[in-house]
C-alpha positions, 0 to 999 in steps of 0.5 A: 843735158848741158845748156851750152855746147862745149864741143868746141871747147873740148876740140880746142882743149884737145888740140892744146894737149896735142890730140888732133880732134876736129869738130866734125869728128864730135859730130858722130861720136858718142863716146870718148873712145870713138874719139880715140881718147883714153880714160887717162887723156879725158881726165888730163883734158878736164884737168886743164879745163878746170885750171882755165876756170880756177876749179881745183876739185875733181869730183869722183862722180864725174868719172863715169860721166866722162864716157859719153860725149853728153856726159863730158859736156855736162862735166864742163858745165858743172866746172863752169858753173862751179867757177861762177859760184866761187867768184 
């Protein structure tokens, strides 16, 4: 489980990519599908998050994690952690 709640970052990222998403939507959702986010869309959103932190390598082990909200937050935490290590 991530130590930081990345749900607000996910909402901000989704909105910047034209996906209407609100924090309240995330409170009850357990999966990205429940939010209406396709598998391609979540990869695009994570790519945008990676660019924001200067992380270039998309890890294959992240793909199954991007199905659940907890997994998405874990991936976001790993991306931030990778950026901090690379500094």
